[in-house]
N, C-alpha and C positions, 0 to 999 in steps of 0.2 A: 295382350299375351295370347298365344295360340291355345285353343281348347283341345287340340289333338294331342294325345299322349306322346311324350318325347320318344319313347321306344318305337312307336309306330312310325314317327317321322324319320328316325334314324335308319330304320330298315328301308323306308321308302327312298331315301336319298343315297345311302352308302353303297348298297349292292350294285345298282346300275352304274354308279360312278366308278367303283373299283373295277368292274368288269370291262368297261370301256377304256379305262386307262391302261389296263393290262393288255387289252386287245391292240390298242394303238402302239404300245411298246413292242409287242411281238411283231406287228407288221413292219414298223420302222427298223427294228433290229434285223428282221429278215431281209429287208431291202439293202441295208448297209452290209450285211454279211455277203449277199450276192455280189455287190460291187467290190468288196474286198477280195472275194474269191476270184472274180474275173480278173482282177489286177495281179493276183499272185499265183493263179492256177498254172500259168505257163512255167514259172520258176519251180513250183512244187513238182510238176510232172517231169521237168528237165532234170531234177535231182533224183528221179526214180523213186519218189515217195508214194506214188499211187493214190488210191482212194483213202487209205489210212492217213496219209499226210494231209489230204484235203479236210478230212473230218477233224484231225487233231488241230490244225490251224483254226478251224471254225470254232471248236469248243474252247480253246484257250483264249481266243480273241473275243468271245461272246460276253464275258463279264464286263470288260472295259466298254464295249458298245452299249450295254444295258445302262451303265451308270451315266454315260454321256447323253443318252437319248431320253432318260426318264423325266427330267424337268419338262421337256417339250411334249412328252407323252401325257403328262399331267394336264398341261394346258389344252391339248387337242381333245383328250378324253373328257375333260370338264366342259369344254365348249360344246361338244356333241351332246353330252348328257343334258346340260341346261337348255340348249337350243331345242332339243326334242320335247322336253317338259314344257317349255314356253309355247311351242307351236301346238301342242296337244291340250293347251289350257290348264295343265296341271299346276303351273306356277300361279296362274290367276286364281285357281281354287284355293291354293295355300295362302295366298295373300288375303283372300276373302275370309279365310278362317282366322286371320290375325297374325300370320307369319311375316315378319319383316325380312328385308334383304340381308341384314347383318345376322339375324337369327338363322337364316338359311346358310350363311357362310359358316356359322358356328357348328351347325349340324353336319356340314360337308367336310369340315376341317380335319377330323380324325383320319380320313383316307390319305390326303397328301402328307400329313405328319408321319403316319405309319410307313408309307412308301419312302419318305425321306430318311427315316431311321434305318430302314432295311437297305436302302441304297448307300447310306453312309457306311454301314457295316460291310457291305460288299466292296465298297471303294477302299476301305481300310485293310480288310483281312482276306479278301478273295482275289481282287484285281492284282495286287503286287506279286503273289506267287505265280499266278497264271501268266502274267506278262513277262516275268523273269524266266519262267520255264519256256515260254514261246521264244524269247530272245535267245536263250541258250540253245534250244533245239534248232532254231533257224541258223545260228552261227555254226553249229556242228555239221549240219547238212551242207552249208556253204563250203566248209573246209573240204568235204568229200569230193567236190567237183571244182575246187580251186576258184571259187567265186569271190574274187577279191573285193567286189563292190559291197559285199556284206560285212567287210572287216574294216571299220573306220578307225582312224587315229583317235587317241583318247588322251586328254589332259585331266589330271585330278590332283587334289590335295590329300596327302596322307600325313597327318600331324603337322609338323612344320615344314615338311618336304613337298616339293612339286614333282610330279611324275608324268612323263610322257611315254605313251605306248604307240608305236607306229601301226601295228596290226594285232588283232585279237582273233584267236582261232581255237578250235576244239572246245567250245563252250567256256572260254576264259582260262583254260589250263595251259595254253601256249601263247606267249607274248613275244612279239618280234620287235627288235630295236627299241629297247627300254632305256630311258634316261631318267636318272633320279637326281634332283637338285636339292641338296641338303642346306637348310638355312637356320640361322639362330632364331629361337622362339620369340625373343623380345624385339630385336631390331629387324629381323627378316633379311639380314646380310648373308650372302652366299658363303658357305664354309667349305663345301666339297660338292663334287659332281661325279656320278658314276654312269657308265654306259655298258649295257649288256647286249650283245648281239641277239640273244634269245634267252627267255626264261621258261622253264618247264615245271609244272606243278607236280611234285612227287610227295605223296602222303600229305603232310601238313606244312611243307616248306617248298621254296622255290630253288631250282637247280639252274645255274647259269651255264650257257654254252661257252666253249673256249674263246678267248679273245676279249674278255671283259677288262675295262680300264677304269682308272680312278683319277680324278683331278683334285688335288688337295691345295686349298688356298692358304697362303701363309697368314699368320696372325696380323701382320701389318697391312693385309689386303693389297699388297703391291706386287706379289709374285705368286706363281702357282707351279705345281709339280705334277707331271703326268706319270703314273706308275701302273703296273699291272695289278689288277684286282685279284687278290688271292684269298680273301676272307669269305665267310659264309654269308650268303645273300640274306639281308634282313628287309623283308617287305611284307608287313602284316596283312596286306590286302588279299582277300580270298577270291577265287574265280567267280563265285556268286556275286560278290560286291562289284567286281569288274563288269560282269554282264549287266548288272542293274545300272551302272553308270553309262553304259553305251546307249541307253534309251534316251529319246529326245526330252522326256519330262521325268521328274523324280516320282516314280510310282513306287512308294514305300509304305510300309506299315507304320503306325504311330510310334512304335518302339524304335524303328530304324530312323525315323525323322528326328526323334529326340536325341539319338546318338550323334547324328550329323550336326544338329544344332549345338551340342556340347563338345563338338570336335573329337568325339570318340570313334568316329567311322569316317572313311574317305568320302570326299564329295567332289563332283565334277562341275557343279553349277553354283551360282551365287546362293547365299543363305536365304535370300528373299524367295527364291523358287520353292524351297522346301517349306517355308512358312505359308506361302500361298496354297500349296498342295494340301497342307494340313487343315487350314481354316476354310478352304473352299469345300472340302468334304464335311467339315463340322457344321457348316451353315446350310447344308442341303435341305433339311426340313423346312427352314425359313424360305428357301427358294421355291420349294414345292407349294407352300402356303400362298406365296405371292402370285405364283402362276394361276392358282385357283381364283385369287381375288380379282385379277384383271379380266377374268371371263364372266364375272357376275353381271356386267351390263347387258348381256344377251337375254337376261330374264325379263327385261322391260320391252321386248319385242311383242307387239300385239299379235294374238293368234291369227287374225285375219290377214296380217301382212305376209305371212308365210316366208319362204326363202327369198323373196324379192327384197327384203330389208337388208341393207348393206352392213348392218352392225356386226355380224359375225366376221366379215372380211376385215373390218377395222380392228376387232379384237385379235384376230390372227396376226395382223400386221404389227399390232402393239407387242404381242408376245414375241414375235421374231425379232423386233427391234430391241427388246430387252435382252434377248440372248446375244445379239450382236454387240450391244453396248457392254454387256458383262465381259465378253471376250476382249474388247478393246481396253477396258479398265483393268482386266486381269493382266494384260500385257504390260501395262504400266506398273502394276504391283510386282510382277516377276522381274522387271528391270530395276526395281527399287526406287522408282520415281514417286510412288505413292506409298503411304503406310499400308501395311497388309490388311488391317481390319477395314480401313476405308475402301481399299480396292475390292475387297470381298463383298462389302455390304452396300456400297453406293448405288449400284444398279438395282438392287432389291429395294432400297429406299425410294429411288425414283419410281419404280414400278408400283410400290405400295401407294405412294402419293397420287400417281396417275389413276390407279384403280379407285381409290377413295374419292378423288375429285370427280371422276367419271360417274360413280354411283350417286353422289350427292347432286350432280347436275341432272341426272335422269330422274331423281326423286322430285326435283323442283318442277319438272315438266307436267 
């Protein structure tokens, strides 16, 4: 057992690790922000949004970038920290004092766990409102210049009904060519269909443009009648929910995800996508801890070997491979081909076994 006081060891390891991880996260987020701005700057300026639009796009997009890049930042920051300590003989001194590799991992663990919890909180409660506000703002500015490329068609479920919207504009307050297919809750059989040339959000309800029609299916399912729709439009979906569903992935708060899972809110994606989103964020601390684990083999680099040792390259390749593997397995989870927990944890389990096996092999040398 180490004779060095644990408090001294914690300060020795945690501060440089935390600083380097945050520095890596800042650098990577900055690079990704620059790339995103280069891609969207022309559109922002063509919409006459100016510098205010550039800064608003950057600030609203930043939380999502941070949560995406944090696991990779943990790996790179841990790699640089442990590599510098190994090359400066600090790791050798710690081992001579009786500190084992797994004790070192235990001392380093609070940083990735803390960052994982903070990233999970940002993913759950900061990213959804920022991304929804960004989508709404982007859609409103697109309407001002008639940029129809930013107004995609949308299919979603609202209770037992299926709704199709051809175009969304003015931040979800104006819907063009809306079709509602009403079905029986138990059997899913079509009972009626409604078509609205346009819906406009007024106060807390939708107002239909003239020309709305309704198709009523007879109880025997053998005939249907087309009539003019003269009733009040009943569509409980709000503009905010519509803008959230126009995004490629379900970026929702835990409360919103639970409502979708219990069919209390509209959904445009399979239920497996919402479950994957929830559990992927929930297991972020575990992912951060695994990223730290796979960097521990660099502590076995002899100080005299210097940067000529290829071990850091192997560790970096292993970390990137785990990220790619996680993305591939997550795609299977989103498609419903794998159980959600297996899709979320399998890549982390592979990485943990790889890291442990690698460390034990280095111990035997």
